[in-house]
N, C-alpha and C positions, 0 to 999 in steps of 0.2 A: 422503495414504493411499495403503500399497502397493496395487496391484490384488487381491493372495490375501487382503484383507480383504473383497472383497464379489462375492457369488458374480456370476460369468455363465453365458448360455447361449449356445451355438450349435449351430446345423445349417444341412446339409447333405442336396442333395436324390439324389435315388435318379436310374438312364438306363434307358434301353431301348436299349441295341443295334441296329438296324434292318436294317444292312448291315455284314457286314465280318468277326465271325465269330473266331476265333483268329489271322484273316493281319492284324491290328490287332497284331498282336505285333513284327509285321516293319515295318519303315518305310517300305519300298518300297511299302505299301498303306494305305489310307485306310478308315474306315468312317463308318455313318452314326448319332449319335447322339442321343436327346434327353433331355432334362431332365423331371421329374418335378412334380407338386407334391407328394407323399412323401418324408417328411426323415424322417436319423435327429438326434437333439440328445440335447445331451451338455450337461450343468451342469456347474460346476468352482469347486469352494470350497473353502474352508483347513480344515484339521483343525486344532483347535486343543488346546494342551497345556501343562500347568501347569508352573510355573516351575524351571527347571532338570531339564524333560525333554527330552532331544533325541529324534525320533523325523526317520525317515528311510523314511518307507511314504509309496505310492499305496491308495488304496483306488477299486475300481472294484464299480460296482453296478448288476446292468441288472434293474431290481425288477418286468420282468414276467414274467422265468421264475424256475423257481422253482431256490435252491439256485444261483443268479446274482452273486456276488460272488468276486473275484480284490484278491486281496493284494500285493502287489509292493512289495521294497528295493530302491534304485536307492543308487550310488557311482559314485566316479569310475574306470576303469578308469587301469590304469597306461601309461605310455608314449603319454599325450596318445590313450585310445582310446575316449575319451566318454563316456557316461553309461553304466553297465551296471545293466540293471535283469534283477532275479531275483525270481519265483513266488514266494510266502511259503507255507507247511503251519501251517495252522491245525487246530489238532485232529487227532483220526489219523487223517483222509484228507485228502488234497492234493483240490483245485478241478483239475478236469480245464482243459490250457493251454488259452487265447485265442492266436494267435499272431498273429492280428492288432493286441488290446492292445496285448500284451507288444512285439510290436515297432516298432509305431507309438511306444512312449511310449520309448523306449531313441533313438531317431532324433530324435524331440521333446525331448525335456531333454539329447541333443548341443546340440541347434541351438540353443534358451535358455540352456545355459553357456555355449555360443561367446560368445553376443551380450552378457551379461551380463559375461564375464570382458573383450573387448573395453572395453566402455564404461567399464570401471574401468579398465583402461591408459588412454584418452585422457583420463580424468579425471586421472589423475597424470601426464600430460605436461604436461597442460596447466595444474598447478597449481590445480583448483578448492580449493576450502575445504573444512572436513572436513564439513561437514554437506553439500557434496553428495554425499560418498564415502561417507557413513553412509547415504542414502539409496537411494545405486546401491545397495549391500550389503544394504541391506533387502528387495532383491528377490534371494530365494534361494531356492533349491529345496528349499520347504520341506515337509509333507508336504499335501493335496490329496485331497479326495474328486471321483470321477467319476461321476456318476450316465447311464446312456445309458438311451432311451429312443426309439423306436423306431414310426413310424406303424401304424395296422395295416394299411396297405397290404404290407407287406413281409414278411406273414405269412400263409399259405392258413386259411384259416377254413372248408374244408369240411368236417375231422375235428371230433369237438369236442372241443377241447385247449383253449378258451376256459370261464372259468367266469362263471355266470351276471351275479355283482356285476361282475365285469370287463369283460366283453363289451361293455357300454357305453363313450362314450367316446371320445376320439385313442388312445388308450393300452393295449388291453387287453391284461388280467391270461391269461398263459396256467396250465395246469395243469404242464407240463412245461420239462423242461431244456432249454437252449437251443438242445443239438447234437440234437433231436426236434425240432425246430419245423420245418414245412413250411414255405420262404423258396418265396417267388412269382420270382424271382430280378430281382429289382428294382433291382439293385446294390447290397442292403447292403453289403456290405463294404467299398466304395469310399466308399460314401456316411460308414461308421464311421469311414477314416481319416481320412478330409478333417475330418471335425465334428470327431475326439477329437484332431487336429493342431493347427484353429484355436483349441481349448477351450484345450490347452497354453500355446501361446504367448500364448495374450489374457490366459489368468490369471498366469504367472509373469512377463510381459515386461511394460518400463509401457510408459505409451500412447505416450508420446516414441518406444518402439523398436518397437513393432507395434502398431498401429490399422487395424479388420479393415473402419472407417467411412470412411477416410479412402482414396483412390485406390492410394497408395503400399501399404499395410497390404493393401488385393485383390493388388495385383499382388506381393506377397513371396511373398503364401500359393499364386499364380496362377501363378507365375513358370514359365513351359515350357523357358528357355531357360538362368536361370541365372547362377552365374559359376563359373568352373574352380577361384575360391582362394579358394570360400568356400562352404560347405552353404548352398545356398537352402531356402527353409519348402518349394516345392514339390517338391525334390527328394525334402527328408526325407517327404514325403508320397509319393513315388511311390514311392522305394526302399521304403517301409514297406511298401507294399501289395503292393511286387512280392515281396519278400523272405517274407513272410508267406504268402503266395499262391504262392510255391516252395515251402512247406515244405509246403502243403496236396496239392503237386502238380498244380496247375490252372495246365497251362501252362508246368510250372516247367522244362523242359527249354530253352525257346527265353527266357526270361526268365533263367536265370543263363548263356546264353551270351548274348544283348546286355543286360542288367542294366537294361532297361526305364527306360533316361534320362529319358524323359520329356520326348523334343522334339517331338511331336507329341498335339494333343489326340484324336487314335485309336484311344490308349493304351488298351484298356480295363482296366489297373491303375487309371485316376486320371479316368479322360474321366467328370468331375462335376460339371461345370460350377460349378466351384469358387469363380468369383467372383462367385456369386446365394448363397453363403453367407453368414448371418446373424450379426450379436452382438448381444447386447440385454442390458439388466441383466435380471436371473432376481427 
């Protein structure tokens, strides 16, 4: 059975940067970071279509907030430019862009497609059977729904933005759009990029290629060195975080100049204790 048939849930912790500030964007400086119990959770599940219906769409839901749904189309860019992700317009109004989600999807899908293409080439060269080739082809970039849930520690509750029924429990329901929520500064954006990357990889790739429960899978996600000839998952995560944060203006000049290549754990774009990210069946 293909991984896309079984929903998975992945979470990543937040962080507190006790020392370092924006100096950690420079590799000559270090910082002191503590991981937290608060987590960003992402659930990935397949979108099933009818016979003969082809759909290249990713739906991202953040049900704790008002009007927090984003729809994306995706296709292969020319000249081996990876996977291009474009926000779709649904109805008369276009949802406010979410640069962290959109950029992460682009990098993660590009990495997934690279792995799938590489596996297919290896099977063709080794003369695998038609059944093995068909199994590899089943792990394609099919439509997926991603649900994002944030622990209540990530958002301030000092203002009356939580509904009475939604105030209880681990995932409170807010009465405002995501852009107007009061964040507590616990690294929710970096945790989102980490958990979203892990969820996409876990959903699309067969377990033999990516298994977060294994040391190799954790190393793939957490790899800070990476390879200069192959796009590593940690580079995908770091580049997505840096590119999205650059769009928002957070340390953008430093990131564009240095590229935030994630060579040290003190990088504030991705120091989220990703080795502690968890994967489990939902």
